[in-house]
GUDRENTOR-753956 format. One record per residue (C-alpha): residue in one letter; x, y, z. Coordinates in Angstrom, 2 decimals, decimal comma. Layout:
// residues N
+------+---------+---------+---------+
: rest :    east :   north :      up :
+------+---------+---------+---------+
:    a :       X :       Y :       Z :
...
+------+---------+---------+---------+
***
This chain:
// residues 254
+------+---------+---------+---------+
: rest :    east :   north :      up :
+------+---------+---------+---------+
:    m :   -0,41 :   -0,16 :   -0,22 :
:    r :    2,77 :    2,17 :    0,78 :
:    l :    4,32 :    1,67 :   -2,91 :
:    i :    0,91 :    1,95 :   -4,59 :
:    e :    0,91 :    5,42 :   -2,13 :
:    q :    4,03 :    6,77 :   -3,56 :
:    a :    3,03 :    6,53 :   -6,53 :
:    r :    0,21 :    7,85 :   -6,91 :
:    d :    1,28 :   10,99 :   -5,01 :
:    a :    3,99 :   11,17 :   -7,63 :
:    g :    1,25 :   11,48 :   -9,99 :
:    v :    1,20 :    7,98 :  -11,43 :
:    r :   -2,23 :    6,73 :  -12,05 :
:    v :   -2,21 :    3,88 :   -9,40 :
:    t :   -5,44 :    2,00 :   -8,52 :
:    a :   -6,27 :   -1,50 :   -6,48 :
:    d :   -9,32 :   -4,34 :   -6,33 :
:    r :  -10,06 :   -6,93 :   -3,82 :
:    y :  -12,51 :   -9,55 :   -2,92 :
:    p :  -13,89 :   -9,81 :    0,86 :
:    y :  -12,41 :  -12,87 :    1,20 :
:    t :   -9,54 :  -14,23 :    3,33 :
:    a :   -8,17 :  -16,80 :    0,74 :
:    a :   -6,65 :  -16,93 :   -2,94 :
:    s :   -6,86 :  -19,35 :   -5,86 :
:    t :   -5,40 :  -20,35 :   -8,15 :
:    d :   -3,27 :  -23,79 :   -9,26 :
:    l :   -2,09 :  -26,11 :   -6,81 :
:    d :    1,33 :  -26,45 :   -8,86 :
:    a :    1,53 :  -22,44 :   -7,05 :
:    v :    3,18 :  -23,71 :   -4,21 :
:    l :    6,29 :  -25,57 :   -6,02 :
:    p :    9,55 :  -23,23 :   -6,84 :
:    a :    9,70 :  -21,04 :   -9,33 :
:    w :   12,15 :  -22,79 :  -11,15 :
:    v :   10,30 :  -25,84 :  -11,38 :
:    c :    7,63 :  -24,42 :  -13,29 :
:    e :    9,57 :  -23,30 :  -15,86 :
:    g :    9,85 :  -23,29 :  -19,28 :
:    g :    6,03 :  -24,16 :  -19,24 :
:    n :    3,93 :  -27,43 :  -18,54 :
:    e :    6,29 :  -29,80 :  -20,42 :
:    a :    9,32 :  -29,18 :  -18,62 :
:    e :    7,62 :  -28,87 :  -15,66 :
:    l :    5,91 :  -32,03 :  -16,02 :
:    a :    9,51 :  -34,05 :  -16,89 :
:    r :   10,83 :  -32,04 :  -14,09 :
:    l :    8,27 :  -33,87 :  -11,27 :
:    k :    9,03 :  -37,45 :  -12,84 :
:    d :   12,48 :  -36,69 :  -12,99 :
:    p :   13,67 :  -39,16 :   -9,99 :
:    a :   16,51 :  -37,02 :   -8,54 :
:    i :   14,69 :  -33,74 :   -9,00 :
:    r :   11,84 :  -35,29 :   -7,19 :
:    d :   13,59 :  -36,05 :   -4,11 :
:    r :   15,01 :  -32,94 :   -4,10 :
:    l :   11,56 :  -31,11 :   -4,21 :
:    a :   10,00 :  -33,55 :   -1,73 :
:    a :   13,07 :  -32,54 :    1,07 :
:    a :   12,66 :  -28,82 :    0,61 :
:    l :    8,25 :  -29,65 :    0,91 :
:    r :    8,80 :  -31,47 :    3,48 :
:    s :    9,68 :  -28,31 :    6,07 :
:    s :    5,70 :  -27,22 :    5,26 :
:    e :    4,19 :  -29,95 :    5,70 :
:    r :    1,75 :  -29,07 :    8,57 :
:    g :    0,96 :  -25,65 :    6,69 :
:    i :    0,38 :  -27,10 :    3,08 :
:    a :   -1,83 :  -29,83 :    4,69 :
:    d :   -4,37 :  -27,77 :    6,39 :
:    e :   -3,97 :  -24,58 :    4,32 :
:    i :   -4,64 :  -25,79 :    0,76 :
:    l :   -8,20 :  -27,05 :   -0,31 :
:    i :   -8,37 :  -28,99 :   -3,59 :
:    a :  -10,65 :  -27,46 :   -5,89 :
:    r :  -10,99 :  -29,30 :   -8,91 :
:    v :   -9,64 :  -31,93 :  -10,91 :
:    g :  -10,07 :  -32,69 :  -14,00 :
:    s :   -9,94 :  -36,81 :  -13,92 :
:    e :  -13,11 :  -38,82 :  -12,24 :
:    k :  -10,31 :  -41,32 :  -10,47 :
:    n :   -9,44 :  -38,21 :   -8,07 :
:    r :  -12,84 :  -36,36 :   -8,02 :
:    p :  -13,83 :  -36,85 :   -4,57 :
:    l :  -10,47 :  -35,45 :   -3,81 :
:    e :  -12,64 :  -32,25 :   -4,46 :
:    g :  -13,16 :  -30,34 :   -1,62 :
:    r :  -10,87 :  -31,55 :    0,26 :
:    r :   -8,50 :  -29,77 :    1,82 :
:    l :   -4,87 :  -31,46 :    1,17 :
:    g :   -3,92 :  -33,10 :    4,68 :
:    e :   -7,29 :  -35,05 :    4,30 :
:    a :   -6,60 :  -36,32 :    0,26 :
:    a :   -3,29 :  -37,54 :    1,14 :
:    q :   -4,71 :  -39,66 :    4,11 :
:    l :   -7,11 :  -40,85 :    1,53 :
:    r :   -4,72 :  -41,87 :   -0,46 :
:    r :   -2,31 :  -43,52 :    2,14 :
:    q :    0,04 :  -40,82 :    1,34 :
:    s :    2,80 :  -38,21 :    2,94 :
:    v :    1,28 :  -34,72 :    2,35 :
:    t :    4,27 :  -34,31 :   -0,27 :
:    d :    4,11 :  -37,68 :   -2,29 :
:    a :    0,01 :  -36,61 :   -2,71 :
:    l :    0,64 :  -33,07 :   -3,56 :
:    l :    3,95 :  -34,24 :   -6,26 :
:    d :    1,47 :  -37,71 :   -7,62 :
:    l :   -1,96 :  -35,53 :   -7,90 :
:    l :   -0,84 :  -32,84 :  -10,50 :
:    i :    1,21 :  -35,95 :  -12,02 :
:    e :   -2,20 :  -37,37 :  -12,26 :
:    e :   -4,02 :  -34,50 :  -13,80 :
:    e :   -1,29 :  -32,85 :  -15,63 :
:    l :   -1,40 :  -30,16 :  -13,42 :
:    r :   -4,65 :  -29,25 :  -14,12 :
:    v :   -5,87 :  -28,94 :  -10,39 :
:    d :   -7,33 :  -25,48 :   -8,88 :
:    a :   -6,65 :  -25,26 :   -5,80 :
:    i :   -7,65 :  -22,72 :   -3,26 :
:    f :   -5,06 :  -21,55 :   -0,58 :
:    f :   -5,88 :  -20,07 :    2,86 :
:    s :   -3,19 :  -17,59 :    3,65 :
:    m :   -4,60 :  -14,31 :    4,24 :
:    c :   -5,62 :  -12,28 :    7,44 :
:    e :   -9,42 :  -10,77 :    7,95 :
:    e :   -6,95 :   -7,61 :    9,35 :
:    n :   -5,17 :   -6,93 :    6,10 :
:    l :   -8,70 :   -7,39 :    4,17 :
:    r :  -10,85 :   -4,35 :    6,00 :
:    e :   -7,97 :   -2,10 :    5,72 :
:    i :   -7,52 :   -2,70 :    2,51 :
:    l :  -11,38 :   -2,68 :    1,40 :
:    t :  -11,44 :    0,88 :    2,66 :
:    q :   -8,92 :    2,48 :    0,56 :
:    e :  -10,04 :    5,34 :   -1,50 :
:    y :   -7,86 :    4,04 :   -4,63 :
:    v :   -9,34 :    0,26 :   -4,00 :
:    m :  -12,59 :   -1,10 :   -5,92 :
:    i :  -14,05 :   -4,62 :   -5,33 :
:    g :  -13,55 :   -7,82 :   -8,12 :
:    s :  -14,69 :  -10,93 :   -7,70 :
:    d :  -11,34 :  -12,01 :   -9,69 :
:    a :  -13,99 :  -15,25 :  -10,69 :
:    s :  -14,13 :  -17,43 :  -13,55 :
:    v :  -17,94 :  -17,90 :  -14,68 :
:    w :  -19,67 :  -20,73 :  -12,59 :
:    d :  -23,03 :  -21,65 :  -12,86 :
:    s :  -25,09 :  -23,88 :  -10,81 :
:    d :  -25,09 :  -27,31 :  -12,83 :
:    g :  -23,77 :  -27,98 :  -16,04 :
:    v :  -19,69 :  -28,12 :  -16,87 :
:    l :  -19,83 :  -24,61 :  -14,93 :
:    g :  -21,54 :  -26,42 :  -12,03 :
:    r :  -18,51 :  -28,93 :  -11,21 :
:    g :  -15,61 :  -28,85 :   -8,62 :
:    k :  -15,29 :  -26,98 :   -5,44 :
:    p :  -14,34 :  -23,35 :   -7,02 :
:    h :  -13,80 :  -19,98 :   -4,65 :
:    p :  -17,11 :  -18,34 :   -3,58 :
:    r :  -15,83 :  -15,37 :   -4,79 :
:    a :  -17,74 :  -16,73 :   -8,10 :
:    f :  -21,20 :  -16,08 :   -6,21 :
:    g :  -20,76 :  -14,59 :   -3,23 :
:    t :  -18,21 :  -11,01 :   -3,80 :
:    f :  -20,81 :   -8,28 :   -4,15 :
:    p :  -23,34 :   -9,52 :   -1,90 :
:    r :  -21,24 :  -10,72 :    0,68 :
:    v :  -19,49 :   -6,72 :    0,60 :
:    l :  -22,96 :   -5,22 :    0,62 :
:    g :  -24,38 :   -7,56 :    3,18 :
:    k :  -21,21 :   -8,04 :    5,60 :
:    y :  -18,80 :   -5,25 :    5,24 :
:    v :  -21,35 :   -2,37 :    4,41 :
:    r :  -24,88 :   -3,66 :    6,53 :
:    d :  -23,58 :   -5,62 :    9,46 :
:    e :  -20,05 :   -4,29 :   10,07 :
:    r :  -20,36 :   -0,62 :    8,67 :
:    l :  -17,08 :   -1,07 :    7,50 :
:    l :  -18,09 :    0,92 :    4,35 :
:    r :  -20,91 :    3,19 :    3,71 :
:    l :  -23,44 :    2,01 :    0,93 :
:    e :  -22,65 :    4,89 :   -1,54 :
:    e :  -18,69 :    4,17 :   -0,83 :
:    a :  -19,04 :    0,05 :   -1,66 :
:    v :  -21,44 :    0,91 :   -4,84 :
:    r :  -19,54 :    3,42 :   -6,05 :
:    k :  -16,37 :    0,74 :   -5,91 :
:    m :  -18,16 :   -1,41 :   -7,86 :
:    t :  -19,80 :    0,54 :   -9,88 :
:    g :  -19,07 :    4,13 :  -11,33 :
:    q :  -15,46 :    4,49 :  -10,52 :
:    v :  -14,44 :    1,13 :  -12,24 :
:    a :  -15,78 :    2,21 :  -15,05 :
:    e :  -13,98 :    5,52 :  -14,56 :
:    t :  -10,49 :    3,18 :  -14,39 :
:    l :  -10,98 :    1,15 :  -17,29 :
:    g :  -12,29 :    4,22 :  -19,72 :
:    i :  -16,17 :    3,12 :  -20,22 :
:    p :  -17,73 :    5,97 :  -20,81 :
:    d :  -21,42 :    5,33 :  -21,13 :
:    r :  -21,64 :    2,72 :  -18,35 :
:    g :  -21,26 :    3,14 :  -14,12 :
:    m :  -23,89 :    5,44 :  -13,35 :
:    i :  -27,84 :    5,95 :  -13,82 :
:    r :  -27,61 :    8,88 :  -16,55 :
:    k :  -29,78 :   10,16 :  -19,36 :
:    g :  -28,67 :    8,52 :  -22,51 :
:    w :  -25,89 :    6,17 :  -20,82 :
:    k :  -26,14 :    2,22 :  -21,18 :
:    a :  -29,28 :    1,15 :  -18,91 :
:    d :  -27,51 :   -1,45 :  -16,11 :
:    m :  -29,37 :   -1,55 :  -12,75 :
:    v :  -29,49 :   -3,73 :   -9,65 :
:    l :  -32,39 :   -3,54 :   -7,13 :
:    f :  -31,74 :   -5,34 :   -4,29 :
:    d :  -32,95 :   -4,85 :   -0,61 :
:    r :  -30,13 :   -4,01 :    1,97 :
:    a :  -32,14 :   -5,45 :    5,09 :
:    t :  -31,77 :   -8,99 :    3,18 :
:    i :  -28,92 :   -8,52 :   -0,18 :
:    g :  -26,04 :  -11,22 :    1,69 :
:    d :  -24,15 :  -14,59 :    0,26 :
:    t :  -24,39 :  -18,20 :    0,84 :
:    a :  -21,95 :  -19,26 :   -1,19 :
:    t :  -19,53 :  -21,44 :    1,28 :
:    y :  -15,93 :  -23,40 :    0,20 :
:    e :  -17,98 :  -26,05 :    0,80 :
:    n :  -20,79 :  -25,64 :   -1,04 :
:    p :  -19,46 :  -22,57 :   -3,23 :
:    h :  -21,87 :  -23,08 :   -6,28 :
:    q :  -24,52 :  -21,11 :   -4,37 :
:    f :  -26,45 :  -17,60 :   -5,84 :
:    p :  -26,63 :  -14,64 :   -3,10 :
:    v :  -30,20 :  -13,44 :   -1,48 :
:    g :  -31,97 :  -10,59 :   -1,53 :
:    i :  -31,17 :   -9,43 :   -5,28 :
:    a :  -34,63 :   -8,45 :   -6,82 :
:    r :  -33,85 :   -7,94 :  -10,26 :
:    v :  -30,86 :   -7,45 :  -12,45 :
:    m :  -31,59 :   -4,77 :  -15,59 :
:    v :  -28,99 :   -5,08 :  -18,85 :
:    n :  -28,44 :   -2,62 :  -21,14 :
:    g :  -31,97 :   -1,98 :  -20,53 :
:    q :  -33,55 :   -5,83 :  -20,89 :
:    w :  -34,61 :   -7,02 :  -16,90 :
:    v :  -32,48 :  -10,31 :  -16,81 :
:    v :  -33,05 :  -11,25 :  -13,38 :
:    q :  -37,03 :  -10,87 :  -12,01 :
:    n :  -37,69 :  -11,69 :   -8,91 :
:    g :  -35,07 :  -13,31 :   -8,29 :
:    n :  -34,94 :  -15,83 :  -11,22 :
:    l :  -33,72 :  -15,71 :  -14,85 :
:    s :  -35,60 :  -13,90 :  -17,81 :
:    g :  -34,06 :  -16,09 :  -20,37 :
+------+---------+---------+---------+
***
């Protein structure tokens, strides 16, 4: 934050965004040292399969086994064989596989050809709250597109995809009063459009694209969890995009 503020004071246009959760989500191989991943996926897989390199890597990882066992949740895999591991912490997955945490981690990456999404419980609430209140910070979900069923309804992705914006309005505006309602809405709409250079969205104004969300400030909130992430929020009555109602009475209009 100090670096950002120094740059802003010097006239550099720097902004940031944050989602309202204390867990990150990315590929499972993010826990590996950078040198393992150099050269792309084929090179990385070749290293993981090399016995000498694996021994060296395993020795480096074992010192942090206790931490990664509890702090990493397996969110999504590609194969049916490993599907039962989705939604489980790495330590639990290792027990099911009758392996050490390190061996389970490395073998899972090999079996899935690196295509393992994971959630990392590595942040703290105090930092989150301080970041959200900064004037230059907007609200972003950092999420992929998911659904409640079909191919986009698989796995245990980060609940930020379904819950980010209602969670801010429910938890951090209404319940905890960390942000004012107007401030939070601006961080999700007008400030974002302005930052990204979108000239006709982000505010309700004559001649602009008619995008609106009608919500009940007394009930709006997220229901998605790490255990059950494919759950829609509550308290949103209608959503309009480009002048067309796409959600009415909480239901998609088609």
